[in-house]
C-alpha positions in Angstrom: -0.1 0.0 0.1 1.4 3.6 -1.0 2.0 5.8 1.5 0.0 9.5 1.3 2.1 12.5 0.8 1.4 13.3 4.5 2.7 10.3 5.2 5.7 10.3 3.2 6.6 13.7 4.4 6.5 12.8 8.0 8.8 9.8 7.3 11.4 12.4 5.5 11.5 14.6 8.3 11.9 11.8 11.0 14.6 10.3 9.0 16.5 14.0 8.4 15.9 14.2 12.4 17.9 11.6 13.1 20.8 12.2 10.7 21.1 15.7 11.8 21.0 14.9 15.6 23.6 11.7 14.8 25.9 13.2 12.3 25.8 17.3 12.8 24.7 17.5 16.8 21.7 19.1 15.6 19.1 18.4 18.6 16.3 20.9 18.2 15.7 22.8 14.7 12.5 24.2 12.8 11.1 21.8 10.1 10.0 23.3 6.8 7.8 21.3 4.7 9.1 21.0 1.2 7.6 18.6 -1.7 11.2 16.9 -2.5 12.1 15.6 0.9 12.6 17.5 4.2 14.6 20.6 5.4 15.4 21.6 9.3 16.7 25.1 10.4 19.1 24.7 13.5 20.1 28.2 14.7 20.6 29.3 10.9 22.3 25.9 9.8 20.3 24.1 7.7 20.2 20.6 6.6 18.0 19.2 3.9 17.6 15.6 2.6 16.6 15.3 -1.1 14.6 12.4 -1.6 13.0 13.1 -5.2 14.8 13.8 -8.1 17.6 15.1 -6.0 19.7 16.7 -9.2 16.7 18.9 -9.9 15.5 19.6 -6.6 19.2 21.1 -5.5 17.7 24.7 -6.8 14.9 24.5 -4.5 17.3 23.8 -1.6 19.2 26.8 -2.7 16.5 29.1 -2.8 15.2 27.7 0.4 18.6 28.8 2.1 18.6 31.9 0.4 15.4 32.8 1.4 16.2 32.3 5.1 19.7 33.8 4.9 21.2 30.6 6.0 24.6 30.9 7.5 25.5 27.3 6.3 23.6 24.5 4.3 24.2 20.8 4.5 22.6 18.6 1.7 22.0 14.9 2.2 21.2 12.5 -0.9 21.0 8.5 -0.7 20.5 8.8 -4.9 22.2 11.0 -7.5 24.7 12.3 -4.6 27.7 12.9 -7.2 25.0 14.7 -9.4 23.9 17.3 -6.7 27.9 17.5 -5.8 28.7 18.4 -8.9 26.0 21.2 -9.5 26.6 22.3 -5.5 30.4 23.0 -6.6 29.5 25.6 -9.2 28.0 28.3 -6.2 30.0 30.6 -4.4 27.6 29.5 -1.2 29.4 26.0 -1.4 26.8 23.7 0.0 28.3 20.4 1.6 26.7 17.5 -0.4 26.8 14.3 1.5 26.2 11.0 0.2 24.0 8.7 2.6 24.3 5.1 2.7 22.3 3.3 5.5 22.8 5.8 8.1 26.2 7.1 7.6 27.5 9.9 5.9 30.5 11.1 3.6 31.3 13.7 1.7 30.2 13.0 -1.8 32.4 13.0 -4.6 31.3 14.9 -7.8 30.1 13.0 -10.8 29.6 13.8 -14.6 27.3 11.8 -16.0 28.8 10.0 -19.6 25.9 10.9 -22.0 25.2 8.1 -24.5 26.0 8.9 -28.1 23.4 8.7 -30.7 23.2 6.5 -33.6 24.0 7.0 -37.1 20.8 8.5 -39.0 20.2 6.1 -41.8 19.7 8.1 -45.1 15.9 7.0 -45.6 15.1 8.5 -42.5 17.2 11.6 -42.7 15.5 12.2 -46.1 12.0 12.0 -44.0 13.2 14.5 -41.5 14.2 17.1 -43.9 10.9 18.6 -43.8 10.4 22.4 -43.7 9.7 23.5 -39.9 11.1 20.3 -38.5 14.5 20.4 -36.5 16.4 17.5 -35.7 17.5 17.2 -32.0 20.2 14.9 -30.7 19.4 14.2 -27.0 20.8 11.3 -24.6 21.2 8.9 -27.5 18.0 9.7 -28.9 17.0 11.3 -32.3 13.8 13.2 -32.4 11.9 15.9 -34.6 10.8 19.0 -33.1 8.5 21.5 -34.6 8.9 24.6 -32.7 10.1 22.9 -29.7 7.5 20.3 -29.4 8.3 16.8 -30.5 6.6 15.5 -33.4 8.7 12.1 -34.2 11.1 9.9 -32.9 13.9 7.5 -34.5 13.8 4.2 -33.4 15.6 1.1 -34.2 19.1 0.6 -35.7 20.8 0.1 -38.9 18.4 -1.2 -41.8 15.4 -1.4 -39.1 15.6 2.2 -38.3 12.4 3.9 -38.2 10.2 7.0 -37.9 7.8 7.1 -35.3 5.5 9.9 -36.0 3.3 11.7 -33.4 3.2 14.3 -30.7 5.2 12.6 -28.0 5.4 8.7 -27.2 1.8 8.1 -26.6 0.6 10.0 -29.6 3.1 8.3 -31.8 1.8 4.8 -31.0 -2.0 5.8 -31.5 -0.8 7.7 -34.6 0.4 4.7 -36.8 -2.3 2.4 -35.3 -5.3 5.1 -36.4 -3.6 5.9 -39.6 -2.0 2.8 -40.8 -2.8 4.2 -44.6 -0.2 7.1 -44.3 3.5 6.8 -45.3 5.8 8.3 -42.8 6.5 11.4 -44.6 2.5 12.0 -45.3 2.2 11.3 -41.5 4.6 13.7 -40.5 3.7 16.3 -42.6 0.2 16.1 -40.9 1.3 16.4 -38.0 3.4 19.4 -38.4 0.4 21.4 -40.3 -1.3 20.6 -37.0 1.3 21.9 -34.7 2.0 24.6 -37.1 -1.4 25.7 -37.0 -1.6 25.8 -33.2 2.1 27.0 -32.0 1.6 30.8 -32.9 0.8 33.8 -31.6 -2.9 34.8 -32.8 -3.8 31.0 -32.3 -6.7 30.1 -29.6 -5.4 28.3 -26.6 -5.0 24.5 -27.4 -2.6 21.8 -25.6 -0.1 21.9 -28.5 0.6 25.7 -27.8 0.6 24.8 -23.9 3.1 22.3 -24.2 7.6 22.8 -23.9 6.9 26.4 -24.0 11.0 26.6 -23.0 11.8 24.5 -26.1 9.4 26.7 -28.5 11.1 29.6 -26.9 14.6 27.9 -27.8 13.9 27.3 -31.4 12.7 30.9 -31.7 16.0 32.3 -30.5 18.0 29.7 -32.7 16.3 31.1 -35.6 17.1 34.6 -34.7 19.8 34.5 -32.0 19.7 38.4 -32.5 17.0 38.8 -30.2 18.9 38.1 -27.3 22.1 39.6 -29.2 24.2 36.9 -30.2 25.6 35.9 -33.5 25.0 32.4 -33.3 23.2 29.7 -31.4 23.0 25.9 -31.4 21.2 23.1 -29.2 22.7 21.4 -26.6 21.6 18.4 -24.7 20.8 18.2 -21.1 23.0 16.9 -18.6 20.0 14.4 -17.7 17.0 13.2 -19.9 13.3 14.4 -19.6 10.8 12.4 -18.6 8.5 12.9 -21.8 7.1 15.6 -23.4 5.3 16.9 -20.1 8.3 17.3 -18.3 9.4 21.1 -18.0 12.9 22.1 -17.9 15.1 24.7 -19.1 15.7 24.3 -22.9 19.6 25.4 -23.3 21.7 26.2 -26.4 25.4 27.6 -26.5 26.0 30.7 -28.7 28.7 33.5 -29.2 28.7 37.3 -29.3 30.4 39.6 -32.0 33.4 39.3 -29.8 33.6 35.6 -29.3 32.4 35.5 -26.3 30.9 31.8 -25.3 27.2 32.4 -24.0 25.2 29.7 -22.4 21.6 30.4 -23.0 18.9 28.4 -20.7 15.0 29.1 -21.9 12.7 28.8 -19.3 9.1 29.8 -18.8 7.1 29.7 -15.7 9.5 30.1 -12.1 11.6 27.4 -12.9 13.8 27.0 -9.3 16.4 24.7 -11.0 16.9 27.0 -13.7 19.9 28.5 -12.7 21.5 25.1 -11.4 20.7 23.6 -14.7 22.4 26.3 -16.5 25.6 26.8 -14.7 26.1 22.8 -14.9 26.2 23.0 -18.6 27.8 25.9 -19.0 30.3 24.0 -16.9 30.1 21.3 -19.2 30.9 23.7 -22.2 33.3 25.9 -20.7 30.8 29.0 -21.2 32.1 32.5 -20.4 29.0 33.6 -18.9 25.1 32.3 -18.4 21.6 34.1 -19.7 18.4 32.9 -18.2 16.0 33.8 -20.9 12.3 34.2 -19.6 9.2 36.3 -20.1 9.6 39.3 -17.7 6.7 38.4 -15.4 8.6 34.7 -14.8 11.6 36.8 -12.9 11.4 36.1 -9.2 13.7 37.5 -6.9 14.6 34.3 -5.2 15.8 32.7 -8.4 18.0 35.8 -8.9 19.4 35.2 -5.2 20.7 32.1 -6.5 22.0 33.0 -9.7 24.1 36.0 -7.7 26.0 32.6 -6.0 27.0 31.3 -8.8 30.6 31.4 -10.2 29.7 32.3 -14.0 27.9 35.6 -14.3 24.2 35.1 -14.8 22.1 37.7 -16.6 18.3 37.5 -16.9 17.0 38.2 -20.3 13.4 39.2 -21.4 12.1 37.2 -23.9 9.8 37.3 -26.6 6.4 35.3 -26.0 5.7 33.2 -29.5 2.7 31.7 -27.9 -1.2 33.0 -27.2 -1.3 35.8 -24.2 
């Protein structure tokens, strides 16, 4: 029987209190409810436990610490502690990340993920993807076709068995093939692209197709015209960690250069994404960018996200983005 959210929260807090007591001699403390684990403030010394998507929860822990002017921050993770430590090292606040094993804690060693290479694209599949309004994106060993930032096709199989699955996201790809068995792949892709283009424009009515993956939509607009954010060129870079489908909102990043040859990591985000700065800092470090741009609608700027950005070792600036969707 699955535990309720309340039961999980109580379990995480009890676990954190025990660890804080046994390893840091923090007997008392004020608990702070969080959706990703547990947090405890003991006289401005903060101890947090990352239980849900640890590498993507670090940003929220940094925001929490910044909001309360924490004197120190100890971050505990049982899984992905190496990834959390890698990201934590990119901030001047230097939170200490601990690897939890049983009831033992050790300082986590930063780890860089090995991103798998995508297979070679077979000529007949490449020809199918050479369609107007389709961008070929490579992420974590997968080759996908995107239209205005929305996945419309995915390459599966290898070698002579390589094929193109068409549809908006994995679920639709299976359903589309079953419903339209008479369509050739190029006909199917053209049909899906036409639907996406119809709905993904500023003067369209609100529709699910123009609400999904807006951060990637924004990235596609900037890649088509990097001058919108003052860059000479811009190309997609894959994230450090794979997405969990098209509904998974995560900063969409690209690498660009200025007229002076400065390297810039541009991270597009829509809504208040507390993980945007650590995500961007992680990629900027991987690609050794000179600085970071967080590109977002003006209304989505948040002072606590900016407070975390001020702790980044690399300079971070916030840039207002055009909004290509219906407003």
